PDB file with one MODEL, atoms N, CA, C and O in Angstrom:
MODEL        1
ATOM      1  N   MET A   1       0.846  -1.173   0.000  1.00  0.00           N
ATOM      2  CA  MET A   1       0.000   0.000   0.000  1.00  0.00           C
ATOM      3  C   MET A   1       0.898   1.245   0.000  1.00  0.00           C
ATOM      4  O   MET A   1       1.853   1.304   0.774  1.00  0.00           O
ATOM      5  N   PRO A   2       0.605   2.257  -0.866  1.00  0.00           N
ATOM      6  CA  PRO A   2       1.463   3.447  -0.912  1.00  0.00           C
ATOM      7  C   PRO A   2       1.363   4.245   0.383  1.00  0.00           C
ATOM      8  O   PRO A   2       0.315   4.324   1.024  1.00  0.00           O
ATOM      9  N   ARG A   3       2.499   4.829   0.734  1.00  0.00           N
ATOM     10  CA  ARG A   3       2.518   5.696   1.922  1.00  0.00           C
ATOM     11  C   ARG A   3       1.815   6.991   1.591  1.00  0.00           C
ATOM     12  O   ARG A   3       1.905   7.505   0.476  1.00  0.00           O
ATOM     13  N   ARG A   4       1.134   7.494   2.554  1.00  0.00           N
ATOM     14  CA  ARG A   4       0.420   8.749   2.362  1.00  0.00           C
ATOM     15  C   ARG A   4       1.042   9.826   3.226  1.00  0.00           C
ATOM     16  O   ARG A   4       1.454   9.587   4.361  1.00  0.00           O
ATOM     17  N   SER A   5       1.099  11.028   2.650  1.00  0.00           N
ATOM     18  CA  SER A   5       1.640  12.159   3.399  1.00  0.00           C
ATOM     19  C   SER A   5       0.567  12.679   4.348  1.00  0.00           C
ATOM     20  O   SER A   5      -0.549  12.161   4.380  1.00  0.00           O
ATOM     21  N   ALA A   6       0.908  13.691   5.108  1.00  0.00           N
ATOM     22  CA  ALA A   6      -0.036  14.270   6.054  1.00  0.00           C
ATOM     23  C   ALA A   6      -1.284  14.773   5.337  1.00  0.00           C
ATOM     24  O   ALA A   6      -2.366  14.790   5.924  1.00  0.00           O
ATOM     25  N   GLY A   7      -1.153  15.174   4.096  1.00  0.00           N
ATOM     26  CA  GLY A   7      -2.285  15.660   3.319  1.00  0.00           C
ATOM     27  C   GLY A   7      -3.126  14.548   2.733  1.00  0.00           C
ATOM     28  O   GLY A   7      -4.133  14.823   2.081  1.00  0.00           O
ATOM     29  N   GLY A   8      -2.742  13.298   2.946  1.00  0.00           N
ATOM     30  CA  GLY A   8      -3.504  12.160   2.460  1.00  0.00           C
ATOM     31  C   GLY A   8      -3.184  11.752   1.038  1.00  0.00           C
ATOM     32  O   GLY A   8      -3.882  10.908   0.476  1.00  0.00           O
ATOM     33  N   ARG A   9      -2.177  12.309   0.452  1.00  0.00           N
ATOM     34  CA  ARG A   9      -1.814  11.959  -0.926  1.00  0.00           C
ATOM     35  C   ARG A   9      -0.825  10.812  -0.941  1.00  0.00           C
ATOM     36  O   ARG A   9       0.009  10.670  -0.046  1.00  0.00           O
ATOM     37  N   ALA A  10      -0.934  10.013  -1.958  1.00  0.00           N
ATOM     38  CA  ALA A  10       0.020   8.924  -2.150  1.00  0.00           C
ATOM     39  C   ALA A  10       1.337   9.492  -2.643  1.00  0.00           C
ATOM     40  O   ALA A  10       1.356  10.560  -3.255  1.00  0.00           O
ATOM     41  N   GLY A  11       2.432   8.804  -2.390  1.00  0.00           N
ATOM     42  CA  GLY A  11       3.755   9.272  -2.779  1.00  0.00           C
ATOM     43  C   GLY A  11       3.883   9.562  -4.263  1.00  0.00           C
ATOM     44  O   GLY A  11       4.632  10.460  -4.644  1.00  0.00           O
ATOM     45  N   GLY A  12       3.167   8.823  -5.121  1.00  0.00           N
ATOM     46  CA  GLY A  12       3.220   9.039  -6.562  1.00  0.00           C
ATOM     47  C   GLY A  12       2.686  10.393  -6.970  1.00  0.00           C
ATOM     48  O   GLY A  12       3.088  10.938  -7.998  1.00  0.00           O
ATOM     49  N   ASP A  13       1.792  10.934  -6.183  1.00  0.00           N
ATOM     50  CA  ASP A  13       1.233  12.249  -6.481  1.00  0.00           C
ATOM     51  C   ASP A  13       2.299  13.331  -6.424  1.00  0.00           C
ATOM     52  O   ASP A  13       2.226  14.315  -7.161  1.00  0.00           O
ATOM     53  N   GLN A  14       3.283  13.160  -5.561  1.00  0.00           N
ATOM     54  CA  GLN A  14       4.350  14.155  -5.455  1.00  0.00           C
ATOM     55  C   GLN A  14       5.115  14.259  -6.767  1.00  0.00           C
ATOM     56  O   GLN A  14       5.533  15.343  -7.175  1.00  0.00           O
ATOM     57  N   HIS A  15       5.292  13.114  -7.422  1.00  0.00           N
ATOM     58  CA  HIS A  15       5.975  13.113  -8.722  1.00  0.00           C
ATOM     59  C   HIS A  15       5.148  13.889  -9.740  1.00  0.00           C
ATOM     60  O   HIS A  15       5.708  14.653 -10.526  1.00  0.00           O
ATOM     61  N   GLN A  16       3.835  13.711  -9.743  1.00  0.00           N
ATOM     62  CA  GLN A  16       2.968  14.424 -10.670  1.00  0.00           C
ATOM     63  C   GLN A  16       3.000  15.927 -10.390  1.00  0.00           C
ATOM     64  O   GLN A  16       3.047  16.737 -11.315  1.00  0.00           O
ATOM     65  N   VAL A  17       2.974  16.285  -9.122  1.00  0.00           N
ATOM     66  CA  VAL A  17       3.007  17.696  -8.745  1.00  0.00           C
ATOM     67  C   VAL A  17       4.327  18.315  -9.172  1.00  0.00           C
ATOM     68  O   VAL A  17       4.354  19.444  -9.661  1.00  0.00           O
ATOM     69  N   ARG A  18       5.416  17.591  -8.992  1.00  0.00           N
ATOM     70  CA  ARG A  18       6.721  18.087  -9.401  1.00  0.00           C
ATOM     71  C   ARG A  18       6.745  18.367 -10.899  1.00  0.00           C
ATOM     72  O   ARG A  18       7.289  19.382 -11.335  1.00  0.00           O
ATOM     73  N   GLY A  19       6.157  17.472 -11.684  1.00  0.00           N
ATOM     74  CA  GLY A  19       6.101  17.673 -13.133  1.00  0.00           C
ATOM     75  C   GLY A  19       5.285  18.905 -13.488  1.00  0.00           C
ATOM     76  O   GLY A  19       5.652  19.667 -14.382  1.00  0.00           O
ATOM     77  N   TYR A  20       4.182  19.093 -12.787  1.00  0.00           N
ATOM     78  CA  TYR A  20       3.347  20.271 -13.009  1.00  0.00           C
ATOM     79  C   TYR A  20       4.118  21.542 -12.678  1.00  0.00           C
ATOM     80  O   TYR A  20       4.072  22.509 -13.437  1.00  0.00           O
ATOM     81  N   ILE A  21       4.818  21.549 -11.567  1.00  0.00           N
ATOM     82  CA  ILE A  21       5.592  22.719 -11.154  1.00  0.00           C
ATOM     83  C   ILE A  21       6.675  23.033 -12.181  1.00  0.00           C
ATOM     84  O   ILE A  21       6.908  24.199 -12.502  1.00  0.00           O
ATOM     85  N   GLU A  22       7.339  21.998 -12.699  1.00  0.00           N
ATOM     86  CA  GLU A  22       8.379  22.219 -13.711  1.00  0.00           C
ATOM     87  C   GLU A  22       7.777  22.830 -14.978  1.00  0.00           C
ATOM     88  O   GLU A  22       8.373  23.726 -15.575  1.00  0.00           O
ATOM     89  N   ARG A  23       6.595  22.349 -15.392  1.00  0.00           N
ATOM     90  CA  ARG A  23       5.946  22.918 -16.587  1.00  0.00           C
ATOM     91  C   ARG A  23       5.572  24.377 -16.349  1.00  0.00           C
ATOM     92  O   ARG A  23       5.708  25.211 -17.244  1.00  0.00           O
ATOM     93  N   GLN A  24       5.106  24.679 -15.155  1.00  0.00           N
ATOM     94  CA  GLN A  24       4.754  26.061 -14.835  1.00  0.00           C
ATOM     95  C   GLN A  24       5.990  26.961 -14.844  1.00  0.00           C
ATOM     96  O   GLN A  24       5.933  28.094 -15.322  1.00  0.00           O
ATOM     97  N   ARG A  25       7.088  26.461 -14.325  1.00  0.00           N
ATOM     98  CA  ARG A  25       8.336  27.243 -14.343  1.00  0.00           C
ATOM     99  C   ARG A  25       8.788  27.504 -15.772  1.00  0.00           C
ATOM    100  O   ARG A  25       9.240  28.602 -16.094  1.00  0.00           O
ATOM    101  N   ASP A  26       8.667  26.489 -16.631  1.00  0.00           N
ATOM    102  CA  ASP A  26       9.021  26.659 -18.044  1.00  0.00           C
ATOM    103  C   ASP A  26       8.139  27.729 -18.689  1.00  0.00           C
ATOM    104  O   ASP A  26       8.626  28.563 -19.454  1.00  0.00           O
ATOM    105  N   GLU A  27       6.849  27.703 -18.380  1.00  0.00           N
ATOM    106  CA  GLU A  27       5.927  28.688 -18.936  1.00  0.00           C
ATOM    107  C   GLU A  27       6.284  30.095 -18.451  1.00  0.00           C
ATOM    108  O   GLU A  27       6.239  31.048 -19.229  1.00  0.00           O
ATOM    109  N   ILE A  28       6.630  30.226 -17.200  1.00  0.00           N
ATOM    110  CA  ILE A  28       7.034  31.529 -16.646  1.00  0.00           C
ATOM    111  C   ILE A  28       8.262  32.043 -17.382  1.00  0.00           C
ATOM    112  O   ILE A  28       8.327  33.226 -17.717  1.00  0.00           O
ATOM    113  N   GLU A  29       9.228  31.183 -17.636  1.00  0.00           N
ATOM    114  CA  GLU A  29      10.437  31.596 -18.349  1.00  0.00           C
ATOM    115  C   GLU A  29      10.115  32.046 -19.773  1.00  0.00           C
ATOM    116  O   GLU A  29      10.683  33.025 -20.256  1.00  0.00           O
ATOM    117  N   ARG A  30       9.204  31.334 -20.450  1.00  0.00           N
ATOM    118  CA  ARG A  30       8.803  31.736 -21.808  1.00  0.00           C
ATOM    119  C   ARG A  30       8.124  33.103 -21.778  1.00  0.00           C
ATOM    120  O   ARG A  30       8.367  33.948 -22.640  1.00  0.00           O
ATOM    121  N   LEU A  31       7.269  33.308 -20.771  1.00  0.00           N
ATOM    122  CA  LEU A  31       6.596  34.604 -20.663  1.00  0.00           C
ATOM    123  C   LEU A  31       7.580  35.720 -20.379  1.00  0.00           C
ATOM    124  O   LEU A  31       7.470  36.805 -20.949  1.00  0.00           O
ATOM    125  N   ARG A  32       8.535  35.466 -19.507  1.00  0.00           N
ATOM    126  CA  ARG A  32       9.556  36.484 -19.213  1.00  0.00           C
ATOM    127  C   ARG A  32      10.368  36.814 -20.457  1.00  0.00           C
ATOM    128  O   ARG A  32      10.687  37.976 -20.708  1.00  0.00           O
ATOM    129  N   ALA A  33      10.696  35.800 -21.225  1.00  0.00           N
ATOM    130  CA  ALA A  33      11.495  36.005 -22.433  1.00  0.00           C
ATOM    131  C   ALA A  33      10.733  36.839 -23.460  1.00  0.00           C
ATOM    132  O   ALA A  33      11.339  37.609 -24.207  1.00  0.00           O
ATOM    133  N   SER A  34       9.420  36.692 -23.502  1.00  0.00           N
ATOM    134  CA  SER A  34       8.634  37.433 -24.496  1.00  0.00           C
ATOM    135  C   SER A  34       8.151  38.779 -23.971  1.00  0.00           C
ATOM    136  O   SER A  34       7.592  39.566 -24.736  1.00  0.00           O
ATOM    137  N   GLU A  35       8.350  39.060 -22.704  1.00  0.00           N
ATOM    138  CA  GLU A  35       7.847  40.291 -22.069  1.00  0.00           C
ATOM    139  C   GLU A  35       8.249  41.559 -22.826  1.00  0.00           C
ATOM    140  O   GLU A  35       7.427  42.458 -23.003  1.00  0.00           O
ATOM    141  N   ASN A  36       9.482  41.637 -23.264  1.00  0.00           N
ATOM    142  CA  ASN A  36       9.985  42.874 -23.887  1.00  0.00           C
ATOM    143  C   ASN A  36      10.096  42.805 -25.408  1.00  0.00           C
ATOM    144  O   ASN A  36      10.728  43.665 -26.022  1.00  0.00           O
ATOM    145  N   ILE A  37       9.494  41.802 -26.013  1.00  0.00           N
ATOM    146  CA  ILE A  37       9.532  41.726 -27.477  1.00  0.00           C
ATOM    147  C   ILE A  37       8.663  42.848 -28.037  1.00  0.00           C
ATOM    148  O   ILE A  37       7.466  42.923 -27.761  1.00  0.00           O
ATOM    149  N   ALA A  38       9.279  43.706 -28.816  1.00  0.00           N
ATOM    150  CA  ALA A  38       8.579  44.868 -29.374  1.00  0.00           C
ATOM    151  C   ALA A  38       7.617  44.446 -30.480  1.00  0.00           C
ATOM    152  O   ALA A  38       7.902  43.549 -31.274  1.00  0.00           O
ATOM    153  N   LEU A  39       6.472  45.120 -30.504  1.00  0.00           N
ATOM    154  CA  LEU A  39       5.503  44.918 -31.574  1.00  0.00           C
ATOM    155  C   LEU A  39       5.608  46.112 -32.525  1.00  0.00           C
ATOM    156  O   LEU A  39       5.784  47.243 -32.074  1.00  0.00           O
ATOM    157  N   PRO A  40       5.504  45.874 -33.825  1.00  0.00           N
ATOM    158  CA  PRO A  40       5.572  46.987 -34.775  1.00  0.00           C
ATOM    159  C   PRO A  40       4.476  48.014 -34.493  1.00  0.00           C
ATOM    160  O   PRO A  40       3.336  47.654 -34.200  1.00  0.00           O
ATOM    161  N   VAL A  41       4.826  49.264 -34.581  1.00  0.00           N
ATOM    162  CA  VAL A  41       3.881  50.351 -34.314  1.00  0.00           C
ATOM    163  C   VAL A  41       2.678  50.273 -35.254  1.00  0.00           C
ATOM    164  O   VAL A  41       1.553  50.577 -34.859  1.00  0.00           O
ATOM    165  N   ASP A  42       2.922  49.869 -36.484  1.00  0.00           N
ATOM    166  CA  ASP A  42       1.855  49.837 -37.489  1.00  0.00           C
ATOM    167  C   ASP A  42       1.257  48.441 -37.685  1.00  0.00           C
ATOM    168  O   ASP A  42       0.675  48.162 -38.733  1.00  0.00           O
ATOM    169  N   LEU A  43       1.393  47.577 -36.702  1.00  0.00           N
ATOM    170  CA  LEU A  43       0.882  46.208 -36.816  1.00  0.00           C
ATOM    171  C   LEU A  43      -0.622  46.239 -37.067  1.00  0.00           C
ATOM    172  O   LEU A  43      -1.372  46.880 -36.331  1.00  0.00           O
ATOM    173  N   ASP A  44      -1.051  45.542 -38.111  1.00  0.00           N
ATOM    174  CA  ASP A  44      -2.462  45.501 -38.505  1.00  0.00           C
ATOM    175  C   ASP A  44      -3.110  44.262 -37.888  1.00  0.00           C
ATOM    176  O   ASP A  44      -3.137  43.197 -38.504  1.00  0.00           O
ATOM    177  N   TYR A  45      -3.629  44.410 -36.670  1.00  0.00           N
ATOM    178  CA  TYR A  45      -4.196  43.282 -35.937  1.00  0.00           C
ATOM    179  C   TYR A  45      -5.331  42.583 -36.675  1.00  0.00           C
ATOM    180  O   TYR A  45      -5.402  41.355 -36.624  1.00  0.00           O
ATOM    181  N   PRO A  46      -6.225  43.301 -37.361  1.00  0.00           N
ATOM    182  CA  PRO A  46      -7.286  42.601 -38.101  1.00  0.00           C
ATOM    183  C   PRO A  46      -6.769  41.664 -39.197  1.00  0.00           C
ATOM    184  O   PRO A  46      -7.492  40.768 -39.633  1.00  0.00           O
ATOM    185  N   SER A  47      -5.542  41.859 -39.639  1.00  0.00           N
ATOM    186  CA  SER A  47      -4.998  40.974 -40.676  1.00  0.00           C
ATOM    187  C   SER A  47      -4.453  39.669 -40.100  1.00  0.00           C
ATOM    188  O   SER A  47      -4.067  38.773 -40.851  1.00  0.00           O
ATOM    189  N   ILE A  48      -4.420  39.559 -38.772  1.00  0.00           N
ATOM    190  CA  ILE A  48      -3.911  38.336 -38.138  1.00  0.00           C
ATOM    191  C   ILE A  48      -5.086  37.381 -37.960  1.00  0.00           C
ATOM    192  O   ILE A  48      -5.900  37.541 -37.050  1.00  0.00           O
ATOM    193  N   SER A  49      -5.161  36.398 -38.833  1.00  0.00           N
ATOM    194  CA  SER A  49      -6.335  35.518 -38.888  1.00  0.00           C
ATOM    195  C   SER A  49      -6.487  34.629 -37.649  1.00  0.00           C
ATOM    196  O   SER A  49      -7.596  34.175 -37.368  1.00  0.00           O
ATOM    197  N   GLY A  50      -5.434  34.372 -36.916  1.00  0.00           N
ATOM    198  CA  GLY A  50      -5.531  33.508 -35.744  1.00  0.00           C
ATOM    199  C   GLY A  50      -6.133  34.183 -34.527  1.00  0.00           C
ATOM    200  O   GLY A  50      -6.380  33.525 -33.516  1.00  0.00           O
ATOM    201  N   LEU A  51      -6.374  35.482 -34.605  1.00  0.00           N
ATOM    202  CA  LEU A  51      -6.953  36.222 -33.488  1.00  0.00           C
ATOM    203  C   LEU A  51      -8.449  36.407 -33.708  1.00  0.00           C
ATOM    204  O   LEU A  51      -8.894  36.643 -34.831  1.00  0.00           O
ATOM    205  N   SER A  52      -9.222  36.299 -32.626  1.00  0.00           N
ATOM    206  CA  SER A  52     -10.662  36.542 -32.745  1.00  0.00           C
ATOM    207  C   SER A  52     -10.889  38.017 -33.058  1.00  0.00           C
ATOM    208  O   SER A  52     -10.020  38.856 -32.817  1.00  0.00           O
ATOM    209  N   LYS A  53     -12.059  38.320 -33.592  1.00  0.00           N
ATOM    210  CA  LYS A  53     -12.407  39.715 -33.913  1.00  0.00           C
ATOM    211  C   LYS A  53     -12.350  40.575 -32.651  1.00  0.00           C
ATOM    212  O   LYS A  53     -11.903  41.721 -32.698  1.00  0.00           O
ATOM    213  N   GLU A  54     -12.804  40.021 -31.524  1.00  0.00           N
ATOM    214  CA  GLU A  54     -12.789  40.768 -30.263  1.00  0.00           C
ATOM    215  C   GLU A  54     -11.365  41.138 -29.854  1.00  0.00           C
ATOM    216  O   GLU A  54     -11.104  42.274 -29.457  1.00  0.00           O
ATOM    217  N   ILE A  55     -10.451  40.181 -29.954  1.00  0.00           N
ATOM    218  CA  ILE A  55      -9.058  40.426 -29.566  1.00  0.00           C
ATOM    219  C   ILE A  55      -8.395  41.370 -30.568  1.00  0.00           C
ATOM    220  O   ILE A  55      -7.619  42.241 -30.173  1.00  0.00           O
ATOM    221  N   GLN A  56      -8.690  41.208 -31.856  1.00  0.00           N
ATOM    222  CA  GLN A  56      -8.163  42.132 -32.855  1.00  0.00           C
ATOM    223  C   GLN A  56      -8.574  43.559 -32.517  1.00  0.00           C
ATOM    224  O   GLN A  56      -7.765  44.483 -32.611  1.00  0.00           O
ATOM    225  N   HIS A  57      -9.824  43.735 -32.128  1.00  0.00           N
ATOM    226  CA  HIS A  57     -10.328  45.066 -31.776  1.00  0.00           C
ATOM    227  C   HIS A  57      -9.622  45.605 -30.527  1.00  0.00           C
ATOM    228  O   HIS A  57      -9.187  46.756 -30.503  1.00  0.00           O
ATOM    229  N   LYS A  58      -9.512  44.773 -29.500  1.00  0.00           N
ATOM    230  CA  LYS A  58      -8.860  45.217 -28.257  1.00  0.00           C
ATOM    231  C   LYS A  58      -7.416  45.632 -28.508  1.00  0.00           C
ATOM    232  O   LYS A  58      -6.967  46.661 -28.002  1.00  0.00           O
ATOM    233  N   LEU A  59      -6.695  44.841 -29.280  1.00  0.00           N
ATOM    234  CA  LEU A  59      -5.294  45.165 -29.568  1.00  0.00           C
ATOM    235  C   LEU A  59      -5.184  46.420 -30.435  1.00  0.00           C
ATOM    236  O   LEU A  59      -4.278  47.231 -30.245  1.00  0.00           O
ATOM    237  N   SER A  60      -6.101  46.577 -31.382  1.00  0.00           N
ATOM    238  CA  SER A  60      -6.089  47.765 -32.233  1.00  0.00           C
ATOM    239  C   SER A  60      -6.348  49.021 -31.413  1.00  0.00           C
ATOM    240  O   SER A  60      -5.757  50.068 -31.676  1.00  0.00           O
ATOM    241  N   GLN A  61      -7.218  48.925 -30.432  1.00  0.00           N
ATOM    242  CA  GLN A  61      -7.537  50.069 -29.578  1.00  0.00           C
ATOM    243  C   GLN A  61      -6.384  50.387 -28.626  1.00  0.00           C
ATOM    244  O   GLN A  61      -6.034  51.553 -28.445  1.00  0.00           O
ATOM    245  N   ALA A  62      -5.786  49.346 -28.011  1.00  0.00           N
ATOM    246  CA  ALA A  62      -4.743  49.546 -26.993  1.00  0.00           C
ATOM    247  C   ALA A  62      -3.386  49.874 -27.606  1.00  0.00           C
ATOM    248  O   ALA A  62      -2.596  50.603 -27.006  1.00  0.00           O
ATOM    249  N   ARG A  63      -3.104  49.336 -28.811  1.00  0.00           N
ATOM    250  CA  ARG A  63      -1.816  49.532 -29.475  1.00  0.00           C
ATOM    251  C   ARG A  63      -0.640  49.252 -28.532  1.00  0.00           C
ATOM    252  O   ARG A  63       0.192  50.133 -28.315  1.00  0.00           O
ATOM    253  N   PRO A  64      -0.559  48.036 -27.966  1.00  0.00           N
ATOM    254  CA  PRO A  64       0.548  47.731 -27.054  1.00  0.00           C
ATOM    255  C   PRO A  64       1.891  47.810 -27.779  1.00  0.00           C
ATOM    256  O   PRO A  64       1.996  47.502 -28.966  1.00  0.00           O
ATOM    257  N   GLN A  65       2.900  48.227 -27.043  1.00  0.00           N
ATOM    258  CA  GLN A  65       4.242  48.346 -27.620  1.00  0.00           C
ATOM    259  C   GLN A  65       5.037  47.049 -27.523  1.00  0.00           C
ATOM    260  O   GLN A  65       5.966  46.831 -28.301  1.00  0.00           O
ATOM    261  N   THR A  66       4.676  46.179 -26.567  1.00  0.00           N
ATOM    262  CA  THR A  66       5.399  44.913 -26.384  1.00  0.00           C
ATOM    263  C   THR A  66       4.402  43.771 -26.193  1.00  0.00           C
ATOM    264  O   THR A  66       3.224  43.996 -25.917  1.00  0.00           O
ATOM    265  N   LEU A  67       4.895  42.546 -26.344  1.00  0.00           N
ATOM    266  CA  LEU A  67       4.058  41.382 -26.075  1.00  0.00           C
ATOM    267  C   LEU A  67       3.608  41.366 -24.622  1.00  0.00           C
ATOM    268  O   LEU A  67       2.488  40.952 -24.324  1.00  0.00           O
ATOM    269  N   GLY A  68       4.466  41.812 -23.721  1.00  0.00           N
ATOM    270  CA  GLY A  68       4.113  41.862 -22.308  1.00  0.00           C
ATOM    271  C   GLY A  68       2.918  42.767 -22.067  1.00  0.00           C
ATOM    272  O   GLY A  68       1.997  42.406 -21.335  1.00  0.00           O
ATOM    273  N   GLN A  69       2.931  43.942 -22.682  1.00  0.00           N
ATOM    274  CA  GLN A  69       1.794  44.855 -22.545  1.00  0.00           C
ATOM    275  C   GLN A  69       0.536  44.236 -23.138  1.00  0.00           C
ATOM    276  O   GLN A  69      -0.543  44.331 -22.553  1.00  0.00           O
ATOM    277  N   ALA A  70       0.673  43.610 -24.283  1.00  0.00           N
ATOM    278  CA  ALA A  70      -0.480  42.992 -24.937  1.00  0.00           C
ATOM    279  C   ALA A  70      -1.085  41.888 -24.070  1.00  0.00           C
ATOM    280  O   ALA A  70      -2.307  41.749 -24.003  1.00  0.00           O
ATOM    281  N   SER A  71      -0.240  41.112 -23.414  1.00  0.00           N
ATOM    282  CA  SER A  71      -0.744  39.995 -22.615  1.00  0.00           C
ATOM    283  C   SER A  71      -1.476  40.460 -21.356  1.00  0.00           C
ATOM    284  O   SER A  71      -2.175  39.669 -20.723  1.00  0.00           O
ATOM    285  N   ARG A  72      -1.321  41.730 -20.989  1.00  0.00           N
ATOM    286  CA  ARG A  72      -2.013  42.249 -19.812  1.00  0.00           C
ATOM    287  C   ARG A  72      -3.335  42.943 -20.152  1.00  0.00           C
ATOM    288  O   ARG A  72      -4.005  43.469 -19.263  1.00  0.00           O
ATOM    289  N   ILE A  73      -3.702  42.945 -21.404  1.00  0.00           N
ATOM    290  CA  ILE A  73      -4.993  43.506 -21.805  1.00  0.00           C
ATOM    291  C   ILE A  73      -6.067  42.498 -21.404  1.00  0.00           C
ATOM    292  O   ILE A  73      -5.955  41.318 -21.737  1.00  0.00           O
ATOM    293  N   PRO A  74      -7.105  42.942 -20.695  1.00  0.00           N
ATOM    294  CA  PRO A  74      -8.152  42.013 -20.272  1.00  0.00           C
ATOM    295  C   PRO A  74      -8.727  41.219 -21.445  1.00  0.00           C
ATOM    296  O   PRO A  74      -9.108  41.788 -22.468  1.00  0.00           O
ATOM    297  N   GLY A  75      -8.783  39.909 -21.279  1.00  0.00           N
ATOM    298  CA  GLY A  75      -9.313  39.026 -22.310  1.00  0.00           C
ATOM    299  C   GLY A  75      -8.261  38.473 -23.250  1.00  0.00           C
ATOM    300  O   GLY A  75      -8.531  37.524 -23.986  1.00  0.00           O
ATOM    301  N   VAL A  76      -7.079  39.040 -23.242  1.00  0.00           N
ATOM    302  CA  VAL A  76      -5.999  38.573 -24.110  1.00  0.00           C
ATOM    303  C   VAL A  76      -5.149  37.580 -23.323  1.00  0.00           C
ATOM    304  O   VAL A  76      -4.731  37.861 -22.200  1.00  0.00           O
ATOM    305  N   THR A  77      -4.898  36.417 -23.921  1.00  0.00           N
ATOM    306  CA  THR A  77      -4.085  35.406 -23.267  1.00  0.00           C
ATOM    307  C   THR A  77      -2.784  35.188 -24.038  1.00  0.00           C
ATOM    308  O   THR A  77      -2.731  35.427 -25.244  1.00  0.00           O
ATOM    309  N   PRO A  78      -1.741  34.740 -23.353  1.00  0.00           N
ATOM    310  CA  PRO A  78      -0.471  34.483 -24.047  1.00  0.00           C
ATOM    311  C   PRO A  78      -0.614  33.486 -25.196  1.00  0.00           C
ATOM    312  O   PRO A  78       0.092  33.590 -26.198  1.00  0.00           O
ATOM    313  N   ALA A  79      -1.509  32.537 -25.058  1.00  0.00           N
ATOM    314  CA  ALA A  79      -1.686  31.526 -26.113  1.00  0.00           C
ATOM    315  C   ALA A  79      -2.125  32.147 -27.426  1.00  0.00           C
ATOM    316  O   ALA A  79      -1.845  31.593 -28.490  1.00  0.00           O
ATOM    317  N   GLN A  80      -2.795  33.268 -27.378  1.00  0.00           N
ATOM    318  CA  GLN A  80      -3.276  33.901 -28.606  1.00  0.00           C
ATOM    319  C   GLN A  80      -2.148  34.459 -29.458  1.00  0.00           C
ATOM    320  O   GLN A  80      -2.352  34.769 -30.632  1.00  0.00           O
ATOM    321  N   PHE A  81      -0.964  34.590 -28.878  1.00  0.00           N
ATOM    322  CA  PHE A  81       0.172  35.112 -29.645  1.00  0.00           C
ATOM    323  C   PHE A  81       0.961  34.017 -30.326  1.00  0.00           C
ATOM    324  O   PHE A  81       1.967  34.286 -30.982  1.00  0.00           O
ATOM    325  N   HIS A  82       0.512  32.786 -30.173  1.00  0.00           N
ATOM    326  CA  HIS A  82       1.221  31.666 -30.804  1.00  0.00           C
ATOM    327  C   HIS A  82       0.489  31.215 -32.062  1.00  0.00           C
ATOM    328  O   HIS A  82       0.626  30.074 -32.505  1.00  0.00           O
ATOM    329  N   CYS A  83      -0.282  32.123 -32.621  1.00  0.00           N
ATOM    330  CA  CYS A  83      -1.045  31.769 -33.829  1.00  0.00           C
ATOM    331  C   CYS A  83      -0.210  31.925 -35.072  1.00  0.00           C
ATOM    332  O   CYS A  83      -0.692  31.671 -36.176  1.00  0.00           O
TER     333      CYS A  83
ENDMDL
END
């Protein structure tokens, strides 16, 4: 029978949690690396087919200067920049 920690989880769960934490750390590093990537001043967001019309509109209105700024616009997620 697997040993359980004080929280009642089996020892194998710690391995799964560790993997999750490592993936989150990798994601944080990717976000940090893209934080200061400059966006062209004249970027035509409606021409980017992978973005929804709502996000195209939000980005066109906000005109973020960097990917970091764009990712902080409400409703905009980092995944939308991988289109």
